[in-house]
C-alpha positions in Angstrom: 115.4 97.7 85.9 113.6 96.5 82.8 112.5 92.2 84.0 112.4 89.7 80.8 109.8 87.9 81.4 109.9 84.4 80.2 106.6 83.0 78.5 105.8 79.8 80.0 101.4 80.4 79.7 101.2 80.4 82.4 99.0 83.8 82.4 96.8 84.4 79.9 96.6 88.2 80.2 100.9 88.3 81.2 100.6 91.9 79.5 97.4 92.9 81.5 99.1 91.3 84.5 101.9 93.3 84.3 100.6 96.7 83.7 98.0 96.3 86.9 102.1 94.8 89.3 103.4 98.3 87.7 99.9 100.7 88.3 99.4 99.2 91.4 98.1 101.4 94.9 100.8 99.8 96.8 103.6 101.8 95.3 102.0 105.2 96.9 103.2 103.6 100.2 106.9 101.6 100.1 109.8 103.1 98.6 111.3 101.6 95.5 113.5 98.9 96.8 116.9 98.3 94.8 117.9 94.8 93.7 120.8 93.9 94.6 123.7 91.4 93.2 124.5 88.2 95.4 128.5 87.5 95.4 128.7 85.2 98.3 125.3 83.4 97.2 125.7 83.5 93.3 129.4 81.2 93.6 127.7 79.1 95.9 125.1 78.5 93.5 127.7 79.1 90.6 125.0 81.7 88.9 123.7 85.3 88.6 121.1 85.8 92.3 120.2 89.0 92.8 117.8 90.2 95.9 114.8 92.2 95.9 115.5 93.9 99.5 112.0 94.4 100.7 114.8 94.8 104.3 114.9 98.7 103.4 111.4 99.1 103.5 110.5 102.5 106.3 109.1 99.5 108.5 111.7 96.7 107.2 109.3 94.9 106.0 107.3 93.9 102.6 104.2 93.2 104.5 103.7 96.7 104.2 102.2 96.7 100.7 99.9 93.4 101.2 98.4 95.0 104.4 98.1 98.2 102.2 96.7 96.7 99.3 93.8 94.6 101.8 92.9 97.7 103.2 91.9 99.8 100.3 89.9 97.1 99.8 87.7 96.4 102.7 83.9 97.1 102.4 83.1 99.9 103.7 81.1 97.4 106.7 84.4 96.4 106.7 86.5 99.9 107.5 83.9 100.3 110.2 85.4 97.8 112.1 88.2 98.7 112.2 91.6 97.1 111.6 93.7 95.1 113.9 97.4 94.4 112.2 
């Protein structure tokens, strides 16, 4: 699925930013969770509402992406001290 990104000027290097997202190593530990249409919420809000289904990740959370990203960016000395999650 391709998403249209509205240019707001908030990201000076939006193409570079999108490339960083597409190539992020967190996809090594997370599934590509689906985006599903939410009919009841859409009706209530009078708009088309879609939900990113992170609850379908193996651990039922998006937190594995952030934790993995933090861990792979630790320095050697930080890694030696260990990680508590």
